[in-house]
N, C-alpha and C positions, 0 to 999 in steps of 0.2 A: 610453480603453477601460476599461470597468468590470470588476470582478472576475469576474463571471459569464462575460463574453466571453473573458477571459484564461484561465479554467479550461477553457472549451470548446476553445480553441485548443491548450492544453497537452495535453488528452486526445486531440485529433485528431492530435497529433504522436506519440502512442504507437503501438506496433505493435498488431496485432489481438490477439496473445497477451497483451500487457500490459493491454489493455482488458478482455479476458475475465477475467483474474485480478482486476482491480479490481472487476468486476461480481460475481464469485464471493465476494469478501470483503464486498461490500456486502450480498449476499443473507444472509450470516451475521449481519451487524449489524442487518439490517432489523427483526427482531422486537423488538430492544431499542429501536431508534429510533422505531418506529411504535406498538408495543403496550406498551412499558414493561417487557418481560420482563427480569429481571435479567441483566446481562452474563455473569455466571458460568454461569448456566443455558444461555444462548445458546451460549457457547463449549463447554460440556460436550456439548450436543446435536450440535454440528458437529464435535466431535473436535479442537478447536483449543485450544492452551494459553491460559489466561486472560490471561496477560501479552501474548500476540500480539493477542488481541482488544482489549485495552486500548490497545495501540499503534495498531491500525487505527482505533479509534474516535477517538482523539486526532488522528490524521492526517486522518481524514474531516472532523472538525469544523473543522480548520484550513484544509484545502484542497479539500474536496469529493471527488468521485470520483477526481480525478487524484492525490489524496493516498494512495489505496489501491494505486497502482501501485508495484511494488517499486523502491526507489531503486537507482540504479547506484552501484557502488563508486567512490570517488574515486581509488583507487590501481590501477584496472584498467589493465593493460599496463605497470605499473612493477615492476621486479624488486627484491627486497629484498637480494639478494646483489650484491656488487661485480662489475663486468663481467669482471675478470681471474679471479675465482674461478669464474664461470660457464663460462669457456673451459676 
């Protein structure tokens, strides 16, 4: 399976909300990618912090649209407090 097929499958596994979020982020990045508009200007026009736009761009370049889906936390469902203290 080539990388493009893998990315399509990964995007298909995302929820509709996650796909919409990825597309919204892509729309923000599109002027930079297609027309060479400076990333700082694109971020300012979209009301997005520059650092967020930089992260989105790096993830898009590394993984395509699926890279723009918000990553799930690795510690989801785990408590930081010991069980006896929670009780």
